[in-house]
C-alpha positions in Angstrom: 0.1 -0.1 0.0 1.0 3.6 -0.8 2.4 5.5 2.2 1.2 9.0 3.2 4.1 11.3 4.0 3.5 14.7 5.3 5.8 17.4 4.4 7.9 19.9 6.4 8.4 23.1 4.4 10.0 25.7 6.7 12.1 28.7 6.5 13.4 29.2 10.0 13.7 26.8 12.9 10.5 27.9 14.9 8.6 27.3 12.0 10.1 24.0 11.2 9.6 23.1 15.2 5.9 23.9 14.7 5.5 21.9 11.5 7.3 18.9 13.0 5.2 19.0 16.3 2.0 19.2 14.2 2.5 16.1 12.1 4.9 13.7 14.2 2.0 12.6 16.8 0.4 10.8 13.9 2.9 10.3 11.0 5.1 7.3 10.5 7.1 8.7 7.6 7.9 12.4 7.0 9.3 14.4 4.0 11.7 17.2 5.0 12.2 20.1 2.3 15.4 21.9 2.4 16.1 25.0 0.4 19.2 27.0 -0.3 17.8 30.0 -1.8 19.5 29.1 -5.3 17.8 26.2 -6.6 14.8 26.9 -4.6 13.8 30.7 -3.9 13.5 30.3 -0.4 16.2 29.3 2.5 15.3 26.6 5.0 17.3 25.4 8.2 20.6 23.7 6.9 21.0 19.8 7.3 23.2 20.4 10.4 20.2 21.9 12.0 17.3 19.6 11.4 15.8 17.0 13.7 13.0 14.6 14.0 11.8 12.5 16.9 12.8 8.9 17.6 10.8 6.3 15.6 10.0 8.6 12.8 11.2 7.5 9.2 12.6 10.8 7.8 13.1 11.6 4.1 15.0 14.6 3.2 14.2 16.5 -0.1 17.3 18.5 -0.8 16.3 21.5 -3.3 20.0 22.5 -3.4 22.0 23.8 -6.4 25.2 22.0 -5.1 24.1 19.1 -2.6 27.8 17.6 -2.5 28.8 20.6 -0.2 26.6 19.3 2.4 27.2 15.5 2.0 28.9 15.3 5.4 26.1 17.0 7.1 23.6 14.7 5.5 25.5 11.5 6.6 25.8 12.8 10.1 21.8 13.5 10.2 21.4 9.8 8.8 17.8 10.1 7.4 16.1 7.0 5.8 16.3 8.8 2.5 17.9 11.9 0.8 16.5 13.0 -2.7 18.5 15.4 -4.8 17.4 16.8 -8.2 18.4 15.6 -11.6 18.8 19.1 -12.5 21.3 20.0 -9.5 24.9 20.7 -10.2 26.5 17.3 -8.9 28.1 14.3 -10.0 24.8 12.2 -9.3 26.0 8.7 -9.1 29.2 9.5 -6.8 26.7 11.4 -4.6 24.4 8.3 -4.3 27.3 5.8 -3.9 28.8 8.0 -0.8 25.2 7.9 1.0 24.7 4.3 0.0 28.1 3.6 1.7 26.8 5.0 4.7 23.5 3.2 4.7 21.2 5.9 3.4 18.9 5.3 0.4 19.0 8.2 -2.4 16.3 9.4 -4.7 16.2 11.3 -7.7 13.6 14.2 -8.1 12.6 15.5 -11.7 11.2 18.9 -12.1 8.0 19.4 -13.9 9.6 20.1 -17.4 12.3 17.4 -17.0 11.6 14.3 -19.2 12.4 11.0 -17.9 14.8 10.3 -20.5 17.1 13.0 -19.1 17.7 10.8 -16.2 17.4 7.3 -17.8 21.1 6.8 -17.6 21.7 7.4 -13.9 18.5 6.1 -12.7 19.5 2.8 -12.0 21.9 4.3 -8.9 18.8 5.2 -7.2 16.4 4.0 -4.8 13.5 6.3 -5.3 12.3 8.5 -8.1 10.3 11.7 -7.2 8.0 13.1 -9.8 7.9 16.7 -8.5 4.6 18.8 -9.4 4.9 21.6 -6.6 6.3 25.0 -6.0 10.0 24.7 -4.9 10.2 25.9 -1.3 6.3 26.5 -0.6 3.5 24.3 0.7 0.5 24.5 -1.7 1.3 23.4 -5.0 -0.8 22.2 -7.8 -0.9 18.3 -9.0 -0.4 18.4 -12.8 -1.7 15.0 -13.3 -0.4 14.9 -16.9 2.9 14.0 -15.2 1.4 10.5 -14.4 2.7 9.5 -17.6 6.2 9.5 -16.1 5.1 6.8 -13.9 4.8 4.4 -16.6 8.0 5.4 -18.2 10.0 4.9 -14.9 8.3 1.5 -14.3 9.2 0.2 -17.7 12.9 0.4 -17.1 13.0 0.2 -13.3 10.2 -1.9 -12.1 11.6 -2.3 -8.6 12.3 1.7 -7.8 10.0 3.3 -5.3 8.2 6.2 -6.9 7.1 9.6 -5.1 5.0 12.4 -6.0 5.4 15.9 -4.5 2.9 18.6 -5.2 -1.0 19.2 -4.8 -1.9 16.0 -3.6 -5.5 16.0 -1.8 -8.4 14.1 -1.1 -9.6 14.3 -4.7 -6.7 13.2 -6.5 -5.0 10.7 -3.8 -6.7 7.6 -5.2 -5.7 8.4 -8.8 -2.1 9.0 -8.3 -2.0 5.6 -6.3 -3.7 3.7 -9.0 -1.0 5.2 -11.5 1.4 3.6 -9.3 2.8 6.2 -6.9 4.2 4.5 -3.6 4.9 7.6 -1.7 2.6 10.5 -1.5 4.5 13.7 -0.2 1.5 15.9 1.3 2.1 19.3 2.4 -0.6 22.0 2.4 -3.6 19.4 2.7 -2.2 18.3 6.1 -0.2 21.2 7.5 -2.7 24.0 6.7 -5.7 21.8 7.8 -7.6 22.8 10.9 -7.2 19.3 12.1 -4.0 17.8 10.6 -4.5 14.3 12.3 -8.0 14.0 10.8 -6.8 15.2 7.3 -4.1 12.7 7.5 -6.4 9.8 8.6 -8.9 10.9 5.7 -6.3 10.6 3.2 -5.2 6.9 4.5 -8.5 5.8 4.6 -9.1 6.8 1.0 -5.9 4.8 -0.1 -6.8 2.0 2.0 -10.0 1.4 0.2 -7.9 0.5 -2.9 
């Protein structure tokens, strides 16, 4: 079954703590957005400043132009998964190898306009591929469901890779995304901006458990 993964997208430590405290009472796996002000227009706490409670599976989505500059901080944080962008300025396969050596899974994110073919030659080095349909550095993106065609393209040559979706997931489209083959549903605004985040999370989980 697909996993609902609430997102933390914060621009300062106070907001980071508030968002983390809002979702960790009920979430089992979370998605932490980190932004550098270059690749993404906003700036978040750095990898050395982030934290999560014991017992939580944490993924880091690194929206950085030069992710290799933070490799040591990422290894020290030791999340479950680190996602970098295909469009980042990095030797992707070397970056993945260093994290794998440290026991950390690695993901590759594709921006809205990046064809799957652009990443095909390196995709075998990654455990996870993230289809990005959001706004870099902000909650509240729109899910462009035309991007679901990327799921079939990825599955054709990489049947075992975990596929994530980031951007605009809500109760109206979550089942459609699951049926298309998304494994990890990274959800920001629909949970974080809800009056009752726990209830919103439960509703989304119930919707996909019926599939």
